[in-house]
DRENPA-3360 file (N, C-alpha, C; in nm, 2 decimals, always signed):
BEGIN
1 = MLHREHTD = -7.40/+6.65/-8.04/-7.41/+6.78/-7.98/-7.54/+6.85/-8.02 ~ -7.58/+6.84/-8.14/-7.71/+6.90/-8.18/-7.82/+6.85/-8.10 ~ -7.82/+6.72/-8.08/-7.93/+6.65/-8.00/-7.93/+6.71/-7.85 ~ -7.81/+6.73/-7.80/-7.81/+6.78/-7.66/-7.86/+6.93/-7.65 ~ -7.83/+7.01/-7.75/-7.88/+7.15/-7.75/-8.03/+7.15/-7.77 ~ -8.08/+7.06/-7.85/-8.23/+7.05/-7.87/-8.29/+7.01/-7.74 ~ -8.23/+6.91/-7.66/-8.29/+6.86/-7.54/-8.28/+6.98/-7.43 ~ -8.17/+7.05/-7.43/-8.15/+7.16/-7.33/-8.26/+7.27/-7.36;
9 = RKVLRLCV = -8.29/+7.30/-7.48/-8.39/+7.40/-7.51/-8.53/+7.35/-7.47 ~ -8.55/+7.22/-7.49/-8.68/+7.16/-7.44/-8.70/+7.17/-7.29 ~ -8.59/+7.14/-7.22/-8.59/+7.15/-7.08/-8.61/+7.29/-7.03 ~ -8.54/+7.38/-7.10/-8.56/+7.53/-7.07/-8.70/+7.57/-7.09 ~ -8.76/+7.54/-7.20/-8.90/+7.57/-7.23/-8.99/+7.52/-7.13 ~ -8.97/+7.39/-7.09/-9.06/+7.33/-6.99/-9.04/+7.40/-6.86 ~ -8.92/+7.44/-6.82/-8.90/+7.51/-6.70/-8.97/+7.65/-6.70 ~ -8.96/+7.72/-6.81/-9.02/+7.85/-6.82/-9.17/+7.83/-6.82;
17 = LLFCTILT = -9.23/+7.73/-6.89/-9.37/+7.70/-6.89/-9.42/+7.67/-6.75 ~ -9.34/+7.58/-6.68/-9.38/+7.55/-6.54/-9.38/+7.67/-6.45 ~ -9.28/+7.75/-6.46/-9.27/+7.87/-6.38/-9.39/+7.96/-6.41 ~ -9.42/+7.99/-6.53/-9.53/+8.07/-6.57/-9.67/+8.02/-6.52 ~ -9.68/+7.88/-6.53/-9.80/+7.82/-6.48/-9.82/+7.84/-6.33 ~ -9.71/+7.82/-6.26/-9.71/+7.84/-6.11/-9.74/+7.98/-6.07 ~ -9.68/+8.07/-6.14/-9.70/+8.21/-6.12/-9.84/+8.25/-6.14 ~ -9.90/+8.21/-6.25/-10.04/+8.23/-6.29/-10.13/+8.18/-6.18;
25 = AVFCINAA = -10.10/+8.06/-6.14/-10.19/+7.99/-6.04/-10.19/+8.07/-5.91 ~ -10.07/+8.11/-5.86/-10.06/+8.19/-5.74/-10.13/+8.32/-5.75 ~ -10.12/+8.39/-5.87/-10.19/+8.51/-5.89/-10.34/+8.49/-5.89 ~ -10.39/+8.39/-5.95/-10.53/+8.36/-5.96/-10.59/+8.33/-5.82 ~ -10.52/+8.25/-5.75/-10.56/+8.22/-5.61/-10.57/+8.34/-5.52 ~ -10.47/+8.43/-5.53/-10.47/+8.55/-5.45/-10.58/+8.64/-5.49 ~ -10.60/+8.65/-5.62/-10.71/+8.74/-5.68/-10.85/+8.69/-5.64 ~ -10.86/+8.56/-5.64/-10.99/+8.50/-5.61/-11.03/+8.51/-5.46;
33 = SVSATSLS = -10.94/+8.51/-5.37/-10.97/+8.52/-5.23/-10.96/+8.66/-5.19 ~ -11.07/+8.73/-5.19/-11.07/+8.87/-5.15/-11.06/+8.88/-5.00 ~ -10.96/+8.96/-4.96/-10.93/+8.97/-4.82/-11.05/+9.05/-4.75 ~ -11.08/+9.00/-4.63/-11.19/+9.07/-4.56/-11.15/+9.22/-4.53 ~ -11.02/+9.24/-4.52/-10.97/+9.38/-4.49/-11.00/+9.47/-4.61 ~ -11.02/+9.42/-4.73/-11.04/+9.50/-4.84/-11.19/+9.53/-4.86 ~ -11.27/+9.48/-4.77/-11.42/+9.50/-4.78/-11.45/+9.63/-4.70 ~ -11.55/+9.70/-4.74/-11.60/+9.81/-4.66/-11.68/+9.75/-4.54;
41 = DAEKRQQF = -11.70/+9.84/-4.44/-11.78/+9.79/-4.32/-11.91/+9.75/-4.36 ~ -11.98/+9.81/-4.45/-12.11/+9.77/-4.50/-12.11/+9.63/-4.56 ~ -12.00/+9.61/-4.64/-11.99/+9.48/-4.70/-11.96/+9.37/-4.60 ~ -11.88/+9.40/-4.50/-11.85/+9.31/-4.39/-11.98/+9.27/-4.32 ~ -12.06/+9.38/-4.29/-12.19/+9.36/-4.22/-12.28/+9.27/-4.30 ~ -12.29/+9.30/-4.43/-12.37/+9.22/-4.52/-12.33/+9.07/-4.52 ~ -12.19/+9.05/-4.52/-12.14/+8.91/-4.52/-12.17/+8.84/-4.39 ~ -12.14/+8.90/-4.28/-12.17/+8.82/-4.15/-12.32/+8.81/-4.13;
49 = TAMYADYR = -12.40/+8.90/-4.17/-12.54/+8.89/-4.16/-12.60/+8.77/-4.24 ~ -12.55/+8.75/-4.36/-12.58/+8.64/-4.45/-12.54/+8.51/-4.38 ~ -12.42/+8.51/-4.33/-12.36/+8.39/-4.26/-12.45/+8.35/-4.15 ~ -12.49/+8.45/-4.06/-12.57/+8.42/-3.95/-12.71/+8.37/-3.99 ~ -12.76/+8.42/-4.10/-12.89/+8.38/-4.15/-12.89/+8.23/-4.18 ~ -12.78/+8.19/-4.24/-12.76/+8.05/-4.27/-12.74/+7.96/-4.15 ~ -12.67/+8.01/-4.05/-12.65/+7.94/-3.93/-12.78/+7.93/-3.85 ~ -12.86/+8.03/-3.86/-12.99/+8.04/-3.78/-13.08/+7.92/-3.81;
57 = EDFPGIEE = -13.06/+7.86/-3.93/-13.14/+7.74/-3.96/-13.11/+7.62/-3.87 ~ -13.00/+7.62/-3.80/-12.96/+7.51/-3.71/-13.02/+7.52/-3.57 ~ -13.08/+7.63/-3.54/-13.15/+7.65/-3.41/-13.28/+7.73/-3.43 ~ -13.37/+7.67/-3.50/-13.50/+7.75/-3.52/-13.58/+7.76/-3.39 ~ -13.66/+7.86/-3.38/-13.75/+7.87/-3.27/-13.70/+7.93/-3.14 ~ -13.57/+7.99/-3.15/-13.52/+8.06/-3.04/-13.54/+8.21/-3.05 ~ -13.54/+8.27/-2.94/-13.56/+8.42/-2.94/-13.42/+8.48/-2.97 ~ -13.42/+8.59/-3.04/-13.29/+8.66/-3.06/-13.31/+8.81/-3.04;
65 = IDADKALR = -13.20/+8.88/-3.02/-13.21/+9.03/-3.00/-13.10/+9.09/-3.09 ~ -13.13/+9.20/-3.16/-13.03/+9.26/-3.24/-12.93/+9.34/-3.16 ~ -12.82/+9.37/-3.21/-12.71/+9.43/-3.14/-12.75/+9.57/-3.09 ~ -12.82/+9.65/-3.18/-12.85/+9.78/-3.14/-12.94/+9.78/-3.01 ~ -13.04/+9.69/-3.01/-13.13/+9.68/-2.89/-13.05/+9.63/-2.77 ~ -12.96/+9.53/-2.79/-12.88/+9.48/-2.68/-12.79/+9.58/-2.62 ~ -12.73/+9.67/-2.71/-12.65/+9.77/-2.66/-12.72/+9.87/-2.57 ~ -12.84/+9.90/-2.60/-12.92/+9.99/-2.52/-12.95/+9.93/-2.38;
73 = LLKDLDVI = -12.95/+9.79/-2.37/-12.97/+9.72/-2.25/-12.85/+9.70/-2.16 ~ -12.73/+9.74/-2.22/-12.60/+9.71/-2.15/-12.60/+9.75/-2.00 ~ -12.65/+9.86/-1.97/-12.64/+9.92/-1.83/-12.75/+9.87/-1.75 ~ -12.85/+9.80/-1.80/-12.97/+9.75/-1.73/-12.92/+9.64/-1.63 ~ -12.95/+9.66/-1.51/-12.91/+9.56/-1.41/-12.98/+9.43/-1.42 ~ -13.10/+9.43/-1.49/-13.17/+9.30/-1.50/-13.13/+9.22/-1.63 ~ -13.02/+9.26/-1.69/-12.97/+9.20/-1.81/-12.83/+9.14/-1.78 ~ -12.81/+9.02/-1.82/-12.68/+8.96/-1.81/-12.64/+8.90/-1.95;
81 = FVDVRKPE = -12.52/+8.93/-1.99/-12.46/+8.88/-2.11/-12.38/+8.75/-2.08 ~ -12.40/+8.65/-2.15/-12.32/+8.52/-2.13/-12.24/+8.49/-2.25 ~ -12.11/+8.49/-2.23/-12.01/+8.47/-2.34/-11.99/+8.32/-2.35 ~ -12.02/+8.26/-2.47/-12.02/+8.12/-2.49/-11.89/+8.07/-2.55 ~ -11.80/+8.17/-2.58/-11.67/+8.13/-2.65/-11.57/+8.06/-2.56 ~ -11.47/+8.01/-2.62/-11.36/+7.94/-2.55/-11.28/+8.04/-2.46 ~ -11.22/+8.00/-2.35/-11.14/+8.09/-2.27/-11.04/+8.17/-2.34 ~ -10.97/+8.11/-2.44/-10.87/+8.19/-2.51/-10.93/+8.30/-2.59;
89 = EQAVSMIP = -11.05/+8.29/-2.64/-11.12/+8.39/-2.71/-11.16/+8.50/-2.61 ~ -11.22/+8.46/-2.49/-11.26/+8.55/-2.39/-11.15/+8.63/-2.33 ~ -11.03/+8.57/-2.33/-10.91/+8.64/-2.27/-10.88/+8.77/-2.36 ~ -10.91/+8.77/-2.48/-10.89/+8.88/-2.57/-10.98/+9.00/-2.54 ~ -11.11/+8.97/-2.53/-11.21/+9.07/-2.49/-11.34/+9.01/-2.48 ~ -11.43/+9.08/-2.40/-11.57/+9.04/-2.38/-11.65/+9.17/-2.37 ~ -11.78/+9.15/-2.37/-11.88/+9.25/-2.35/-11.87/+9.29/-2.20 ~ -11.86/+9.42/-2.17/-11.85/+9.46/-2.03/-11.96/+9.40/-1.94;
97 = GAVTSEVF = -11.92/+9.34/-1.83/-12.01/+9.28/-1.73/-12.05/+9.14/-1.77 ~ -12.01/+9.09/-1.88/-12.05/+8.95/-1.92/-11.99/+8.85/-1.83 ~ -12.06/+8.73/-1.82/-12.00/+8.62/-1.75/-11.98/+8.51/-1.85 ~ -11.89/+8.42/-1.82/-11.87/+8.30/-1.91/-11.98/+8.20/-1.90 ~ -11.99/+8.12/-2.00/-12.10/+8.02/-2.00/-12.07/+7.92/-1.89 ~ -11.95/+7.90/-1.85/-11.92/+7.81/-1.74/-11.97/+7.87/-1.61 ~ -11.95/+7.99/-1.59/-12.01/+8.06/-1.46/-12.16/+8.05/-1.47 ~ -12.22/+8.08/-1.58/-12.36/+8.08/-1.59/-12.42/+7.94/-1.56;
105 = LADTERFR = -12.36/+7.84/-1.63/-12.41/+7.70/-1.62/-12.39/+7.64/-1.48 ~ -12.29/+7.69/-1.41/-12.26/+7.64/-1.28/-12.37/+7.67/-1.18 ~ -12.44/+7.78/-1.20/-12.55/+7.83/-1.11/-12.65/+7.91/-1.19 ~ -12.73/+7.85/-1.27/-12.83/+7.92/-1.35/-12.94/+7.99/-1.26 ~ -12.96/+7.93/-1.14/-13.06/+7.99/-1.05/-13.02/+8.13/-1.01 ~ -12.89/+8.15/-1.00/-12.84/+8.28/-0.96/-12.89/+8.39/-1.05 ~ -12.92/+8.36/-1.18/-12.95/+8.46/-1.28/-13.10/+8.46/-1.31 ~ -13.18/+8.38/-1.23/-13.33/+8.38/-1.25/-13.38/+8.52/-1.23;
113 = GQRIIAYC = -13.47/+8.55/-1.32/-13.54/+8.68/-1.32/-13.46/+8.79/-1.40 ~ -13.35/+8.75/-1.45/-13.27/+8.85/-1.54/-13.30/+8.81/-1.68 ~ -13.29/+8.91/-1.77/-13.29/+8.88/-1.91/-13.15/+8.83/-1.95 ~ -13.14/+8.71/-2.01/-13.01/+8.65/-2.04/-12.98/+8.66/-2.19 ~ -12.87/+8.72/-2.22/-12.84/+8.73/-2.37/-12.71/+8.66/-2.39 ~ -12.71/+8.55/-2.47/-12.60/+8.47/-2.50/-12.53/+8.52/-2.63 ~ -12.40/+8.51/-2.63/-12.33/+8.55/-2.76/-12.20/+8.47/-2.77 ~ -12.15/+8.47/-2.90/-12.02/+8.42/-2.93/-11.97/+8.51/-3.05;
121 = TISYRSGK = -11.88/+8.47/-3.13/-11.83/+8.55/-3.24/-11.94/+8.59/-3.34 ~ -12.02/+8.50/-3.38/-12.13/+8.53/-3.48/-12.26/+8.47/-3.43 ~ -12.26/+8.42/-3.31/-12.38/+8.36/-3.25/-12.43/+8.23/-3.30 ~ -12.34/+8.15/-3.35/-12.37/+8.01/-3.38/-12.36/+7.92/-3.26 ~ -12.25/+7.93/-3.19/-12.23/+7.85/-3.07/-12.34/+7.89/-2.96 ~ -12.36/+8.02/-2.95/-12.45/+8.07/-2.85/-12.60/+8.03/-2.89 ~ -12.63/+8.03/-3.02/-12.76/+7.99/-3.06/-12.78/+7.84/-3.03 ~ -12.68/+7.76/-3.04/-12.70/+7.62/-3.01/-12.72/+7.60/-2.86;
129 = LVAKLKRK = -12.65/+7.68/-2.78/-12.67/+7.67/-2.63/-12.81/+7.72/-2.59 ~ -12.85/+7.83/-2.65/-12.99/+7.88/-2.63/-13.09/+7.78/-2.66 ~ -13.08/+7.71/-2.77/-13.17/+7.60/-2.81/-13.17/+7.49/-2.71 ~ -13.05/+7.45/-2.67/-13.03/+7.34/-2.57/-13.10/+7.37/-2.44 ~ -13.07/+7.49/-2.39/-13.13/+7.53/-2.26/-13.28/+7.56/-2.27 ~ -13.33/+7.60/-2.38/-13.47/+7.62/-2.40/-13.54/+7.49/-2.37 ~ -13.48/+7.38/-2.42/-13.54/+7.24/-2.40/-13.54/+7.20/-2.26 ~ -13.46/+7.27/-2.18/-13.45/+7.24/-2.03/-13.53/+7.34/-1.95;
137 = GITMVNLK = -13.60/+7.43/-2.02/-13.68/+7.53/-1.95/-13.61/+7.66/-1.91 ~ -13.49/+7.68/-1.96/-13.41/+7.80/-1.92/-13.43/+7.90/-2.04 ~ -13.48/+8.02/-2.01/-13.50/+8.12/-2.12/-13.38/+8.21/-2.13 ~ -13.34/+8.21/-2.26/-13.23/+8.30/-2.30/-13.26/+8.35/-2.43 ~ -13.19/+8.46/-2.47/-13.20/+8.51/-2.61/-13.06/+8.51/-2.67 ~ -13.06/+8.50/-2.80/-12.93/+8.49/-2.87/-12.90/+8.63/-2.93 ~ -12.78/+8.68/-2.92/-12.74/+8.81/-2.97/-12.72/+8.79/-3.12 ~ -12.81/+8.84/-3.20/-12.81/+8.83/-3.35/-12.68/+8.88/-3.41;
145 = GGLLGWVH = -12.60/+8.80/-3.47/-12.48/+8.84/-3.53/-12.36/+8.84/-3.44 ~ -12.39/+8.80/-3.31/-12.28/+8.79/-3.21/-12.20/+8.92/-3.19 ~ -12.07/+8.89/-3.16/-11.98/+9.00/-3.13/-11.96/+9.08/-3.26 ~ -11.97/+9.02/-3.37/-11.95/+9.09/-3.50/-12.06/+9.20/-3.51 ~ -12.19/+9.16/-3.48/-12.30/+9.25/-3.48/-12.28/+9.36/-3.38 ~ -12.23/+9.32/-3.26/-12.21/+9.41/-3.15/-12.11/+9.52/-3.18 ~ -11.99/+9.48/-3.23/-11.89/+9.59/-3.26/-11.93/+9.67/-3.38 ~ -12.01/+9.61/-3.48/-12.06/+9.70/-3.59/-12.16/+9.80/-3.54;
153 = AGGPLVRG = -12.23/+9.77/-3.43/-12.33/+9.86/-3.37/-12.26/+9.96/-3.28 ~ -12.13/+9.95/-3.26/-12.06/+10.04/-3.17/-12.04/+9.99/-3.03 ~ -12.08/+9.86/-3.01/-12.07/+9.81/-2.87/-11.93/+9.80/-2.82 ~ -11.91/+9.83/-2.69/-11.77/+9.83/-2.63/-11.73/+9.69/-2.60 ~ -11.59/+9.68/-2.59/-11.53/+9.55/-2.55/-11.44/+9.59/-2.43 ~ -11.42/+9.49/-2.34/-11.32/+9.50/-2.23/-11.24/+9.38/-2.22 ~ -11.12/+9.40/-2.16/-11.03/+9.29/-2.12/-11.01/+9.32/-1.97 ~ -11.08/+9.23/-1.89/-11.09/+9.27/-1.75/-11.18/+9.38/-1.74;
161 = NLPVTVLH = -11.14/+9.49/-1.68/-11.22/+9.61/-1.67/-11.17/+9.72/-1.77 ~ -11.07/+9.69/-1.85/-11.01/+9.79/-1.93/-11.07/+9.79/-2.07 ~ -11.11/+9.90/-2.13/-11.17/+9.91/-2.26/-11.06/+9.87/-2.36 ~ -11.10/+9.79/-2.46/-11.00/+9.75/-2.57/-11.08/+9.76/-2.70 ~ -11.00/+9.75/-2.81/-11.05/+9.75/-2.94/-11.00/+9.63/-3.02 ~ -10.99/+9.52/-2.95/-10.94/+9.40/-3.02/-11.04/+9.29/-2.99 ~ -11.06/+9.20/-3.09/-11.16/+9.10/-3.09/-11.11/+8.97/-3.15 ~ -11.13/+8.86/-3.07/-11.10/+8.73/-3.12/-11.22/+8.69/-3.21;
169 = VYGRKWDL = -11.19/+8.66/-3.34/-11.30/+8.63/-3.43/-11.31/+8.48/-3.47 ~ -11.24/+8.40/-3.39/-11.25/+8.25/-3.41/-11.17/+8.20/-3.53 ~ -11.18/+8.26/-3.64/-11.10/+8.21/-3.76/-11.11/+8.32/-3.87 ~ -11.03/+8.29/-3.97/-11.02/+8.39/-4.09/-11.16/+8.41/-4.15 ~ -11.24/+8.31/-4.16/-11.37/+8.32/-4.23/-11.46/+8.43/-4.16 ~ -11.44/+8.45/-4.03/-11.52/+8.54/-3.95/-11.45/+8.67/-3.92 ~ -11.34/+8.70/-4.00/-11.26/+8.82/-3.98/-11.34/+8.94/-4.05 ~ -11.45/+8.98/-3.99/-11.54/+9.08/-4.05/-11.57/+9.19/-3.95;
177 = APAGIETV = -11.48/+9.22/-3.86/-11.51/+9.33/-3.77/-11.49/+9.47/-3.85 ~ -11.55/+9.57/-3.80/-11.54/+9.70/-3.87/-11.40/+9.76/-3.85 ~ -11.38/+9.87/-3.93/-11.26/+9.94/-3.91/-11.25/+9.99/-3.77 ~ -11.13/+9.99/-3.72/-11.11/+10.04/-3.58/-11.10/+9.93/-3.48 ~ -11.14/+9.81/-3.52/-11.14/+9.69/-3.43/-11.03/+9.60/-3.49 ~ -10.93/+9.57/-3.41/-10.82/+9.48/-3.44/-10.87/+9.34/-3.42 ~ -10.84/+9.25/-3.51/-10.89/+9.11/-3.50/-10.78/+9.01/-3.48 ~ -10.80/+8.91/-3.41/-10.70/+8.80/-3.39/-10.78/+8.67/-3.40;
185 = Y = -10.71/+8.56/-3.44/-10.77/+8.43/-3.45/-10.67/+8.33/-3.44;
% end
């Protein structure tokens, strides 16, 4: 009987120790992963700007435009925005007047003479497209920081022709839109 009580206490201690270890691990993991929603807009901007600077190394030598300057060109008839994202991302929202990369690539001649600004969530995919088309003689510029830069600069979004404040950010890592913009991924 004494042996059994001793064994039961050992098992109980092990269970308590295991529970405390698991609880501590869960707490540490949650504390270590700072949610993007807990960051200020300035911290979010700093984070996506640093990410874009790293991505930029994958497509050197392309021209880019910052979001503030692109926003001033939005109503210019000689400027066309090309959305390089997947259709499910585009269905959430786009820059007003933008065309999809599929529409653009189907007839690049149609856009000759216009200033072409390519974008995606953070402008990695669009940067790769700009570099690829540059090698084929098609001149485009990449929207620096992509839609994240755009919405941080106060750029509008639409779904169809209706203004919206929701943005598909591709994934959790890119959930860095400013306050007032709902994100999905």
